[in-house]
Each structure stands twice: as C-alpha cells, then as structure tokens.
N, C-alpha and C positions, 0 to 999 in steps of 0.2 A: 565042567562050567565057567571054572576061574579062568582053568589054561586057554580054552577059547574066548573070552573077553581078554585075557591080557596079552594074548596074540594080536586081536583087535585092536585094543588100545594102543598096542607097538605100531602097528603098519599105521596106525592114525595118526599118531607121532610123528611117525617114518615121514608119511606123506606131507604133515604141516610143516616138518623142519627143510624136507627138503624145497619147499616152495620159496622160503627164505634162502635160504644157502646149501647148493648140495657140497660144496667144500669143505662147510664148516662144519657140514654134520658129519664128515669122511675124519675130521679133524677131533671131533669131538670123541667120536669110536675109536677111531686109533689110540686117542690119549687114555679111554677108559680102558683100554687094552696093556697100554704102556704100564699102567696104574696099577693093574693088576698085579701083572709079572713083575713089575716093582717090587709090591710091598710083598707079593710069592706067599698068600695068609691063605688058606681056604676059607679062616674065620670070616678073612677080608672078603672071598669070593660070596662067602654064603649072606652077609650082606650085604652087596652088592644086588646078587639075583634076590633076594627078598621086597630090596626098594627101588629096582631100578624102575618100573608100573609109575611107583608113586615122585619119583624124582624125575621123571620124562614129560610126566602129565603137568609139575608145576613150572619145567624148564619153557614148555610152549605157554603156558600163559604167560612168563613172565617177559619172554620173546616176544608174545603178540600185544602186550600193554608198552612195552620198551619202544614197539616202532610208531607203536601209535600215539603214544607221548612225541618222540622225536616230529612226527609229523604235526602234530597241535605245536609244537615248539618252532617248527618254519613259518606256519601257518601264522603265530602270532594268536591262537586260539583264544579265547575265554571259558569260563563256565557260562554268561550268559549267551554267548555268540554260539557255543555247543546245543545250549537247550533250543534256542531259535533252532537249529535243525530238526531237532523232535517236533519242532511245533509245524512247520513244513508237513511231516510227513502224516502226521496224524490231529490235526487240531482240536478235531470233536472228540477225540477218546478224552475218558475222566485220567487226570491228574491225578490230584488230592480230594480223597474224600473225607468232610470233617464227623467224626463218630458223635460227636457232641450233640450238632444239628442236622444231621445231613446231609449237609450242602455238601455239591458236588461242584468241583472247579474241573473244566476243562484243561489240556493245553492252550489253548487260547486267550482262557479265561484268566489262568494263571497269569500269560505274557503281559496280558492287558494290565492288568494290576499290578503287575511291575514294571512297566511302563509308567503307569501313574507317580507308583512311589520317584522315580527316577527323573521324573517330570518336579515330584515337589521338593527332591535335593536339590536341584539347580535353580529352582526359586529360593530358599534359603539362603543362597550363595557358596553354598560348600564344595569344594574343589577336590579334585585327586588327592589321596594319599590320608584326607581329615576321617574323623570318625564317629560315628552315632551308635550309644550304646542301646539293645535290645535287652528289655527286662520284662516278660510275659509267659504266663503256661502255653504250652504247646497249642500251636494251631495253624492253619495254613497262611494266614496274614505274616508270622514270622520268616517263611519263606519267601513269601513276596517281597519284605523290609528285605534282607539282605541282599536278594537276588535283583531286585531293584536297583537301592544302593548300588552294586558293583555294575550297576551298567555304565553307569558314572565315575566309577571307578574310587566310589568313597564307600570303607572298608566296618563292616559292622562289628562291634563287642558283644558277643553273645552272653549275658551276664545269665548265672546260675537262678531259678526265680526263689530258690530255697534262701537265699542270701538275705541275710537282715546289718541294718548298723554298719556296724567296723568292715566288715566282709563285703559289703554292699559300696560300700563308699571309696574302698581300696581299690575295686576292679573296675569301677567308673574310673578310679582316677589315672591307673597303670594303665590305661588302653590311651588317657589323652583325649578322651570322648569331648566333641564340641555340644552334643545334645543327646536326649535320653529319651526314649519311646518306651511306656509303658502300658501294659494292660489294665483296665483302671482295677483287676483285682489284687494288684500289687499297690495302689493308692496308698492304704496305711503306709506300708514298707517306704516307700518314697517319701511322704510327708514325714514320717522320722528324720531321715537326711537332709532333708531339702535344705535344708537352714546351713548345711554344713557343704555342701556341694559349692562347684566353682562358679561365681559371678557370673560368667559369661555362659552358664550353661542353659541351655532354652529344652524348656521339657513339652512331650505330648505325647498323649492319653488315646487308649482305644479303646471299644468297650462300652457299653451300659453304663452312664455318667449316674452314681445314686446320690454323690456328695458332689452337686453342679457347684453348688457356694463358696467349700472349700476349696475345690480344683481352681475355681477362679481367680480367691484369694491368692493360690500361689503362682497363678499366671502360666498356669497348663492351658496350653493350645489342640484343640481336638482333632484328632489326627483322622479319623474318619471322615470328616468335614469337608479337610482341606486335600483328603484324597478324591472324595466325590465328585470335585471341581476342577482335578488335576486332567490333560488330556489325557486318552489311551491308544494313542498313536506311539509309534517310537520317536526316541526325543534325538534331536539334532545336534548330537554331540558324540565326537571322534576320540573314542576312549584311547589313551595312549600307554595303557597297561597292555603286557603278553601273560604269555601261559606260565613265566616265572613270578610274576608279582603279586605283592598280597590279594589276598580275597576277604578274609574278614580274622576276626580271633576268636578262639576256646581258651575257656580257662581248663584249668589244671593244677591239683596241688602240689603235684611234683613232690619233692621226697622233705623238702623242710618249709617252713615258713608258711607266708599268705598265699594266693592263689596265686598263680602265673600266667599272664595271656598269652597262649601260644599261637604263635603266628599258622596259619594255613594260606598259601599260595594256591592258584590254581590251579596247577598242576599236581599239587598233592592230594588237592581234593577228587582229582580226577582219578588218580591212581590207585588211592583205597578204594572206590565206587567201583573201579572198572577191577580193581582186583576181588571185588566180591564179587562180580557178575560171573565172571569168565571161570573163576574156580569154585564156586559151586553149585553149576548146572542152571544157572535162573535163563528164563527167557522174556523176553520181549513182550507178553500177554500174561505175565504174573503179575498177581496183586498182593503187593506187602502189606501187614497187618503190625503196623510203626507204634506203641506204646511208651517208646523209651522218652526221655526227654529231649526236644529240638536242640540245647545247647550242647549238647553231648555230640562228641565226633561219631557215635554211634549210629545217633538216632536222626542227625542230620545231612552227613557224609554218605557214612554206608547204606541209612535207608531211602531220603531223601532223595540222594545223589544216581539211586537207579532210577528215576523217575525221569529227573531233568537231563541225563545224559541216555538213557538205556531206553526210554519211552515206556515206563512200568507204571502202574497205578497204584498208591501209597493211601490209604488208611490213616490218619491221624488222631490218635485218641490221644486227649486232654491230661488223664493218668492212667495208670496202669490201675488194672482192677480183676481180681484172680475171678470172680464169681461171672463177669461178663465176659471174660475174654474169650471161650469158644464159641460164645452165641454173638459175641462179635463177629469172628470168623466166619462164620455158618452164614451171617447177613449178609456178608459182602464178600462170598465166594473166594474167601482168603487162598491164596496158595503159596505164601511164604509169612513167615513169621521171625519177629527179632526178641532177641532176650537177652540177661543177664543170669546167670547162676540163680540169684536170690528169686527172681521170676517162675523158674521152672521149679524151682523146690516149694513156691508158694502155690503153684499149682498142680502141684504131686498131692499136697496138703488139703485141696478143695476134694467136696465129695463128688463119688462119681453123678455124671451128668449127659443127660441124652448125646446133647451138642459136642461133646468131643467123640462121640463115634460117627458123627455125620460131616465133619469139619473136611475141607479138600486141600490141607494143608501137608506137601510132601518136602521144605524145607524149611531148617530152623539155623538161623545165621546170628551168632552174637559170640560170647564172651564170659569164660565164669561159669562152666557147666562143668561141677564135681564129678568125678569118676562113680561117687557113689549113686549119684543123684541121674547119669546120664543115661544107663539104661535103661531102669524105671520108667523114666519121662519117654523115651523112644519106643517102649517099647507100649505103654498104657495109652501115649498118644497116638501110636500109629505113626511116628514120623520116618520118616523115608532116610535124609540125608542131615546130618548137622555140621555146620560148616561154622566153626570154631575159625576166631582170629584174635589177632590182638593189634592193634593198630591205631597208636598215642601220639605224640607230637612228633616220636623220635623215625628213625630213619632206618629202624630195624623192625619191620611192620614181620608177625609171623601170620603162616595162613597152615590148619587144619585140613588140607585138601582132600584126603583120604577115608578122615570119618574117624581116625584111630581114639578110641575112647579113652578122656582123660589127657589128652594131648590139648597144648594149645600152638602148636607147630610143631616143626622140623626144620635140620640143616644137615642137607646131604652127606653123605659118610663117603660117596664119591664124588665127588666135584663142591667140595667146602669153599674153594675162592670163588664159587661163580658167583653165590650171594656171601658178598662178605661179612657175615653175624659169626660172632664166639660168646660163648661161656668161658670167663677168663674168672681167674682163683683171687680172691678175697681174703685181704688180712680182717684179725677178728677187730681189730676199729674200725673196719668200713674200708681202710684202701685200697686200691687194687695191688694184686701183689706183683712183684719183678724180676726177672732173671739176673744174671750179674750183669748183664748187658744193659738192662736198663728197659729193657722189653715184660711185656702183659705174658703172663704163662697162661697157656688155653688149658681147660678143664677137660680131663677125661671122662669117660660112660660115669654115670652114678654117681659125678660129682657135684654139688653145687656150686654156682658159680653166677658170676653178674652179667647179663644181658648187654654185647656191647653191640656195636654197628660201626662200619667204615664211614669215615665223610667222605664224597668225593663231589664239589659240588658242580662239576661238569655234566654229572650224572643225574639226571630225574629220578631215578630210584635213589640214589645214595646221597641226597640234599639231606641238611637239615638246615631249616627256615627260623631256628630260635624262638625267644619271644620278645615281646613289646620292652623291655630292657634287658643291654647287652651282658651288664652282672649276673643275672639270669640264664642266660647264654651259655656265657663262659662256665660254671659252675656245671655245665651236665657235657664238657668235654674234655677228654683228654687226649693227650698227646703221645707219641710213641708208643701207640700200645701194638699192631701187626707188625709195621718195622720202623725203623728212626727216621722222624721227619715226617710219619701221618698223625690223622688225629683220628677222634671215632666218638661217637655219642654215648654215653654212658645211660642207660635207663633207670637205673635204679632196682630194677626186676630182680630177684635170684629166682634161677630155674634149675635143673637136673635135667642132662639128655642122656636117652638110654642108648644103648650099642646101635639100637638103627637108627639115631639121631634123635628122634621126635622128644621135644621137648616138653615138661610139664613146671605148672609154675609152682614154688615152694611159696616164695614173700616179697616186698618191698621191702628195701634198705631205707634207713636212716627213719625219722618221726614220721612211718606214716600207715597208717591201716585201710583195710580195706573193709565196709560196713554199709548193707544195702546197695550196692551196686556202686557205692561211692568212695572216691578215697579222703579217708579224715587222717588232715595234718594234725597233728598231736601238736607243736607249736603255737600254731591259729588258735586251737581251741583252751589250749593253757592259758595265751595271754586274754583272751575270752572270759577265763573263770577267774583268774586271778583280777582282774579289774572289776567284775562285779562282788567279787569278797574282798575288797579291799586292797589288792596288790599281794595277797596271802600267796604263798607259795604252792604250785598246784602241779602235780606230775599226772600226765595223760598218757595212756597206752593201750592198745588192744588187748584183749582177755577172749581165749580160745573159748569156744562154747560148744561140748560136743552136738554133730547132729547139724551145726548151723553155719552158713557159710560167711566166711571172713571173720573179722573178731570182731566184738564187742568194744565197745567204747566205755573205758573204765579211767575215774580219777580218784587221784590220790589228794587230799588236801591237809595241810598241817594246819591242826586244829588244837589248842589245849583250854580247855575250860570252857564255860558258857556254851548257851546252849545256840543249838545249829538250825534255824528255822529252815528244815527240808521245804515248807510246802511255797514260803516268798525265795528262795532259791531255785526252784524248778520254775515259777513262774519268769524269773530273770532269765532262764537258760532258754525255755522255749521263746522268750521275745528276742534273742542275742542270738540263737545258733540254728541251725538246720536241723530236722526231726534227726538226719541220719550222723548227726555231729555233738549230739545230744550225748553225757554221759550216762551210759548204761547200768554201768554199776559205781559206787562212791565207796572210797574208803577216807574216813577218818580218822586222821594219826598226830600222835603228838610233834613229830619230826618228819620233815622230809631226807632219805638222805641224799650226798650230794659226792660228787668224784674231790675227795681234799675232807678237808676238817667239816666236822656235825653241824648242821645249820642249828643256829640259836633261837630263843625267841628275843626281840630288843625289846617290843612295846605290844600293848595290845592295842587292835583298831573297832572302834566300831563303826559299823557300816552300815545304809539301811536300804532297805530292799521293799517296795512294796507297803511304808509304813512299818516295815517289821524289824525291828531292833535285834542284831546278831553281832555276836562278837566273837572277832578272828584274830588269832597275834599276825601282825605285820613281820614277818622272820626276813632275815640277814642271809644272802649266800654268797654277796660281794659275784666272782665269776664263775663259780662253778657249777658245774654243769652236774643235775638232776640225776641221780643213779636210780636208771627203771629195773636193770635188769632184775632183784632181788623181788620187786613189785610183780614182775611178771611172772615171776617165777611162783608166785605165793596164790598169785590169782584173787578169787571172792569165795576162798573160804577162810570161813571167820576162825580167829586164830590166837585173838590175842587180844586180852579183857580192856585192855587201855584203848583196844580201836574199837570203833564201831564199824559195818558193810552195810551197804545200802544198794536193792534194786529197783529200778523203776521199774514199777507196773502199770507198762499200757494201756490195759484194759478200766485200770482202778484210777489213772492217772495220778498217781503219788510214787514216792519212796517208798518200799517196805525194809524193813531190816533183815540182812540175811542169816537164817536162825538153823542149825541142820538140816532140821526139815525143808525149809526151802531150798539150800543149796542141792540135798539132794535130789530134789521132785525138776531143780534145772540141771543136774548131770542125768536124770536118767531121760529130758525130751519131754517133763509133763507140763512144762510153765511154757507160755506164750511169749516168744521176743519181738 
C-alpha cells in the first residue's frame, strides 16, 4: 500500500514539475545523482530514499507558491484585491461565522463592511502609511477593520487585548498610531492609559456602551454609528501600494525587552496562508474552527487567510473553551481546527463527551504540539492529519508536511541549499560560533543549534521585513553566515535535527520563555514587577513543570525583613500583566545573584499597593546582569529556610506557600496550573 502511494505521489510530483519546466526537472534529477555519487555513502542513499517523497512534495508546494507570488508581484496585487476575486467567485457563501452571536457574514457582506471602513478612514483624512491601532477581542469586525484600512493603504497595528498599562502604551506608541479602535470590553483598560496617550490620538469604540457618560468625557467616538453611515460601495481610491508593501503590524515578544511590532507585508500574508492551504491538504469547501486570538499570525493569517485568499469559511470564537470546543465543531460542521500545543492538552484533560466522536474534523493546523500529546490527541479525537508549522516574523518558516510526530518541520538532506535555512552552533554566551574564516558553523544531526534563514530581498520567500523600528530589525540580522558578505535572520529558536532532516523545537534563546501559547519576555515582566515593588531587584525566568507545555513564570524577589503582602501584590499584578505573564511561582530571597559583585541592600523603601503597606529593600546592582542559572536550576523546591516560595493557586485566587507536600503534588500533576 505504501509503495503504491509512494509511486503515485512521485508521478504526481513528476507531472506537476514537468508542467513547470522539464529541463529544470532533468537538472534536478541529474544533480541528485551526482550528489549521491559524490557523497558515495550508503547511509546518504538510505536517507535520500527515506525522504525523497517528503522533499519532492514540499518542493512542488514551494514552486507553486513561488510562481503565484511572482505573478502577484508582477500584477501589483494586494490582499484586498485578492479577496475581491474570492467575492466574485461566491458572493453569498459564508465567509465568517461569529460563534458568540451566531452571526454569519457572507463574502459580499464582509466586503461591504470593509468598504464602509475604507470610506470612514478616508473621511478621517488618513493617508497611505498612517497607522490605526486595533485593540479588541476576536470578532469578525476586526477582520473588516484591517482589511478595509488596507484598501486605502492605512496600516493596522493588532494589539494583544491582554496587555495593560505600560505594555499597552508601549505597543501603541511604537507603531506610531494616529488613532485607536477598541472594543467596549476594553474600555477600562483604555481609560487607565488615556491620559498618557499622545495628544493627537483619536479614540473610537465599538460594541455595547454601558458607560456612555464616561466614554463621552474621554471624547471617544462611536465607530458603529460612523460605519453605519458610511457607503458600502468600493471607495474611489487608487491604491499606490503593491505586493511587497506594508499591510499591518503583529506584535511579538522577541527574545528580550518589550513587544516589537513585526511588519507584515501583503506578500508575507499570502505566503503564510498559501503554505497552509497547499501543504496540509485543505479544500475550498472546508470550514475552519478558529479559537485563536486574531492579534496573532496563527489566527489572523493562517486562519482568516484561508477565507480571504482561498474561499474557505472560518468560524471565529471570541475565546477558547475546552468544554465547548467539540460541540462547536459539530454545530458548525467544521472540517479543520486550529490549535496551539496547550489547546490539545486542555482538550485531552476534558471528560469524554459524545460530540468528540461525531465531528467532521479531519485536519488540525497549529504549532507547539508535543510528542507526548500528539499521538494521544490524534487517536482520541480521530484526527487524520496534523499540520504543524512555525511561521513568525522570520524568513525561515517551517512546515511538517508529512505529519512526523513531534517535528515542527524539516530541512532537506538531499537539497539543503534549495531552502536556505540552517541550524548553526551557538556559544555558551549566546553568540554565534564562527570558524577561522569568520563564518558560522552548521550543526550536525543531534546537535542543538540556532535556526537562521538567509536573507534575499529579491526573493519573496527569503525577505525579512523586520520591525517598526530599525534597531530591533538590525538586532535580528547576522552577517557572514553562509558565506562572506551575506546576511541572515537569527530566529532566537534553538532546535535539533535528526538524521532525516526533521527539526524539533528545543527552547528559545535569550530572556524569553513560552507559557499558555504566548512568548513571555522576562525583561518586560521584570520591569513591571520592579516598578510595583518600588524598584526592587527582580529576576524572572521560566520553570519547567512535569507534563505541562512550556515553562511556568517564576519571579525571584530580593526581600529582607518586613511583611510581604501577597494579596496586594497579586491584585497589582493582575492589573498590570496579562494572565500568561503573571508569575506562577514567587521566590522571596535576601539577595539576587548578579554577574559580578553581590547585590547589596542600600535602603528600605516603603511602597503602597492598594492601600496595603509593604516594605521592600531597594537594591543597587549598578550595571551587573542578573544571574539566573542557579535560580533556574533550583526551580521551586523549598531549600533554604531564609527564603520563601509561593505558588499561585488559580482556583483559589491566591498565592500559597510551597511545602514539601504541595511540591510533590505539583511534580505528580495533582495540582492544576
């Protein structure tokens, strides 16, 4: 059976490539033969025979997308224009279904609402290149907003709706936004920062307005009223942007510091969505269940992109619900689901229900599905195909095209130069390891390394469009990597490759860890906690918990004497940080190690949180960096009587002291995180 399918796949690939270029195929096969002869190794021949089907499948996908991208580049296509083609094909087909209300938007309806947004943007006097921040929970309106803005060249900044205060202000500021549109559910968060926004910032709200008087006092306009008055026909506007120009911004934690606004151009949006469609066997009549946030690329590009560019129907859920997941899939006859690794674990933890055996889902697309969860998830829920991918702001996206358990993608061992990504060696201090000629050194199979991708701005698949600010962009680029004079994007992801070229995620370098499907910047969280505690020295890092995806946040706080008001601290933390960034473990210790002299206490500072007085030492460490190696190694096991370790009990809503009994319960998985 496998032999027949392999032969069929090969001739299918052969026919597809022949249509593209027969001489090119001959050159490819000749190159393969020469490569085998040159390497002269039975081991290499074994690897080639085991991986040729996979590599050729991906080769055809890459060629198909490459040619379509060059066509779109030549035609100066944009995402709104490509969406317009879908509208003409099936105007009355369901495009977006909003699970919260049951509202169904057809392709024609979505286009009309986007036209209304475009007219509204023009009446505001915004020009191409201006930015509008979108700050709301997932809903179809969010799609119509950025799509309508793009019709007249205005760029949206998709703000994480979990952000508050300083982080929220930073994201709005770094985008250079002239206006902010927010859902009324975010009204309180906007009120908290309204006084710190730029004076020229214009605010618009959408949704049911419970506090009409308060919003009026802040001079907030009702977007719903304005859009109702806007024309629904196409705006008389000639867009000057093309396929490689900016579409919108998506924020990422990066490896250090505050969130960075990653530039998404029209071609990158197309590339990610197209790879998903062609690699994972999607069909035009599929219905996708999308419970991922629309401020992330997975939700708004890989998910919604299938609707806009390939005519699929997308069910948008405001927030993920483990108990309602399969019921929703059955209700809407979904055939494709989107996931992050944590979602799959949550679903497996749910009691068995009838809907999980009566759904029509055949494909699951996402990232972060661990090997230990993968097989159980597929078997219990009868998922025929898992499409694992890794596509961030980088130019080295990965695809697991053949469903290899645990792999996030692969790099061909036969034609490694066709898709120029590499794992390269890294020094202990995080710098790239270089040979005597100054070039980076590729990793061998089984050797962990940093994922990098060669940059070529003339190739739509090799572009790196960077971030809103040049400094952040330059920090992610290394030079003289593959050869002298070249440049490459440094992902910050540590992976390992097996002998067949499959790539497996190991960790993120730098001060970042992943929790609840989100990248948590330790530098950002340290800054927030330090401000809350009167500028006390704080070290934040990820702590591994058995059987749990990612790493739980842990904060070590330098605290000597006095009472530490845990309740007041938690209240302040909940207000200042999104749920995934709040420390799950808290360690109070006399001092925090640094790379140099020991940090010493200089004075005691009394800080007030919610009218509760707490004493915190104000520590001085000069320019010394916090040393986290020992802290990470020791984790959350009680060891020193002079220190106290606490665990955030999410059900009880409070921090509890970690005893030996509680520690054992956490290690054995008897405690819910």
